[in-house]
C-alpha positions as CSV (number, residue, x, y, z in Angstrom):
1,M,-56.4,-48.8,123.9
2,H,-58.4,-51.1,121.3
3,C,-56.4,-52.7,118.7
4,P,-57.3,-50.7,115.3
5,F,-57.1,-54.1,113.4
6,C,-59.1,-56.5,115.8
7,R,-60.5,-54.3,118.2
8,H,-59.2,-56.3,121.1
9,P,-59.6,-54.1,124.3
10,D,-56.0,-54.1,125.3
11,S,-52.5,-53.5,124.1
12,R,-49.1,-53.3,125.3
13,V,-46.6,-50.5,125.0
14,V,-43.5,-51.4,123.0
15,D,-41.7,-48.0,122.6
16,S,-42.4,-44.6,123.7
17,R,-40.7,-41.4,122.3
18,T,-41.4,-37.5,122.8
19,T,-41.9,-35.7,119.5
20,D,-39.3,-33.3,118.2
21,D,-41.5,-30.1,119.9
22,G,-42.0,-31.9,123.0
23,T,-45.6,-31.5,122.9
24,S,-46.7,-34.9,122.7
25,I,-45.7,-38.4,123.2
26,R,-45.4,-41.1,120.6
27,R,-46.2,-44.7,121.5
28,R,-45.6,-47.8,119.4
29,R,-48.3,-50.6,120.3
30,Q,-48.6,-54.0,120.2
31,C,-52.0,-56.2,120.1
32,P,-51.5,-59.1,122.3
33,D,-54.4,-60.9,120.5
34,C,-53.4,-60.5,116.8
35,S,-49.7,-59.3,117.5
36,R,-50.0,-56.4,114.8
37,R,-48.3,-53.1,116.0
38,F,-49.4,-49.7,115.8
39,T,-48.9,-46.1,116.5
40,T,-50.5,-43.8,118.9
41,V,-49.8,-40.0,119.9
42,E,-50.6,-38.5,123.2
43,T,-51.1,-35.0,123.6
44,C,-52.3,-32.9,126.6
45,S,-55.7,-31.3,125.9
46,L,-56.2,-27.6,126.3
47,M,-59.8,-26.3,126.6
48,V,-61.2,-23.0,126.0
49,V,-63.8,-21.6,128.1
50,K,-65.8,-19.0,126.0
51,R,-67.9,-16.1,127.4
52,S,-71.0,-18.0,127.2
53,G,-69.2,-20.5,129.3
54,V,-69.2,-23.3,126.6
55,T,-66.0,-25.0,126.3
56,E,-64.0,-26.0,123.1
57,P,-60.4,-27.5,122.6
58,F,-57.9,-25.0,121.7
59,S,-56.9,-24.3,118.2
60,R,-54.0,-22.7,117.0
61,T,-55.7,-22.4,113.4
62,K,-58.4,-20.6,114.7
63,V,-56.2,-18.1,116.3
64,I,-54.3,-17.7,113.1
65,N,-57.3,-17.1,111.2
66,G,-58.4,-14.6,113.6
67,V,-55.2,-12.6,113.4
68,R,-54.9,-13.1,109.5
69,K,-58.1,-10.8,109.4
70,A,-56.3,-7.9,111.4
71,C,-53.4,-8.3,109.0
72,Q,-55.3,-8.2,105.9
73,G,-53.6,-5.8,103.5
74,R,-50.4,-5.6,106.1
75,P,-46.9,-7.1,104.8
76,V,-47.5,-10.2,107.0
77,T,-46.2,-13.4,105.9
78,E,-47.9,-16.8,106.6
79,D,-44.9,-18.0,108.3
80,A,-44.9,-15.0,110.5
81,L,-48.7,-15.8,111.1
82,A,-47.5,-19.3,111.9
83,Q,-45.0,-18.3,114.4
84,L,-47.5,-16.1,116.3
85,G,-50.0,-18.7,116.4
86,Q,-47.2,-21.1,118.1
87,R,-46.2,-18.4,120.5
88,V,-49.9,-17.9,121.8
89,E,-50.2,-21.7,122.0
90,E,-47.0,-21.9,124.0
91,A,-48.1,-18.9,126.3
92,V,-51.5,-20.3,127.1
93,R,-50.0,-24.2,127.6
94,A,-47.6,-22.4,129.8
95,S,-50.1,-21.0,132.4
96,G,-50.4,-24.6,133.7
97,S,-54.0,-25.0,133.7
98,A,-56.1,-27.3,131.7
99,E,-58.7,-25.0,130.9
100,V,-58.3,-21.2,129.9
101,A,-60.7,-18.4,129.7
102,A,-60.9,-17.1,126.0
103,H,-60.0,-13.5,127.1
104,E,-56.7,-15.0,128.2
105,V,-56.1,-16.2,124.7
106,G,-56.8,-12.9,123.3
107,L,-54.5,-11.2,126.0
108,A,-52.0,-14.0,124.6
109,I,-52.3,-12.6,120.9
110,L,-51.8,-9.0,121.8
111,G,-48.2,-9.1,122.8
112,P,-46.8,-11.2,119.8
113,L,-49.4,-8.9,117.3
114,R,-48.1,-5.9,118.6
115,E,-44.5,-7.0,117.8
116,L,-45.4,-8.3,114.1
117,D,-47.5,-5.3,113.2
118,L,-48.8,-2.1,114.8
119,V,-51.6,-1.5,112.5
120,A,-52.8,-5.2,112.6
121,Y,-52.5,-5.0,116.3
122,L,-54.9,-1.8,116.6
123,R,-57.4,-3.5,114.5
124,F,-57.3,-6.7,116.4
125,A,-57.3,-4.5,119.6
126,S,-60.5,-2.8,118.4
127,V,-62.5,-5.7,118.2
128,Y,-61.2,-7.4,121.0
129,R,-61.1,-4.5,123.7
130,A,-64.6,-3.6,122.0
131,F,-63.3,-0.1,121.1
132,D,-66.7,2.3,120.7
133,S,-65.1,5.7,120.0
134,L,-62.1,7.5,118.5
135,E,-60.9,8.6,122.1
136,D,-60.4,4.5,122.4
137,F,-58.2,4.2,119.3
138,E,-56.2,7.6,120.6
139,A,-55.8,6.0,123.9
140,A,-54.4,2.9,122.1
141,I,-52.0,4.9,119.9
142,V,-50.5,7.1,122.8
143,E,-50.0,3.8,124.7
144,L,-48.1,2.5,121.7
145,R,-46.2,5.6,121.1
146,E,-45.3,5.7,124.9
147,Q,-44.0,2.0,124.9
148,K,-41.9,2.7,121.4
149,T,-40.5,5.8,123.0
150,G,-40.0,4.6,126.5
151,H,-41.6,8.1,127.6
152,P,-45.0,9.3,128.0
153,A,-46.2,11.4,124.9
154,T,-46.9,15.3,125.2
155,D,-49.7,17.1,123.8
156,D,-47.3,19.4,121.5
157,E,-45.6,16.4,119.9
158,D,-45.9,16.3,116.1
159,V,-47.3,13.4,114.6
160,A,-45.6,13.3,111.4
161,D,-41.7,13.5,112.4
162,G,-41.8,12.7,116.0
163,G,-40.7,15.9,116.7
164,R,-42.3,19.0,118.8
165,Q,-44.0,21.6,117.1
166,D,-41.5,24.3,118.3
167,G,-38.9,22.5,115.9
168,S,-37.1,21.4,118.8
169,G,-37.6,17.5,118.3
170,P,-35.7,15.1,116.3
171,G,-34.9,17.0,113.3
172,G,-35.6,20.3,114.5
173,T,-33.8,23.7,114.7
174,G,-34.8,24.5,118.0
175,Q,-36.1,27.8,116.8
176,V,-39.4,28.8,115.2
177,P,-39.1,29.6,111.5
178,E,-39.6,33.2,110.4
179,P,-42.5,33.7,108.0
180,A,-41.4,34.1,104.3
181,G,-40.2,37.6,103.4
182,A,-39.4,38.7,107.0
183,A,-35.7,38.4,106.6
184,D,-35.7,41.5,104.0
């Protein structure tokens, strides 16, 4: 490590500590030539391999900006976006690899975004998964409903109240209502 003051090509480590979040190491160094002290911070680099084959450093800011577009007009706070960015970075780093495919970063975004906001999730998924028809949206919505209820959706589920068309679902009476005036 070159001294930032005199450009001497060597330095001695005086103290090392991990940062609060544990993702980097702070080192206090001293130059043997000019005896001045300086601090360095070491972090593990994480590279993202894009579809084109180009690699670039992982950027939490880039993840947050992409998700922010999907959350436009939704009740999502900046703090929630920052937490999502942190969760995505932790998930990607947990893979243990120094290089990760951009596709894997996208997959790491989908889970936390689904928990954050379903509409934003559908917006992001429609771009990420390249939806090109209404059927793609319908399949994603059906999948979300199945995950939410814990059972497969059926064709006769009523979208408005989650019940069934015959009234036997939640809030229904189990009977088909009679037309007006039929009770006379």
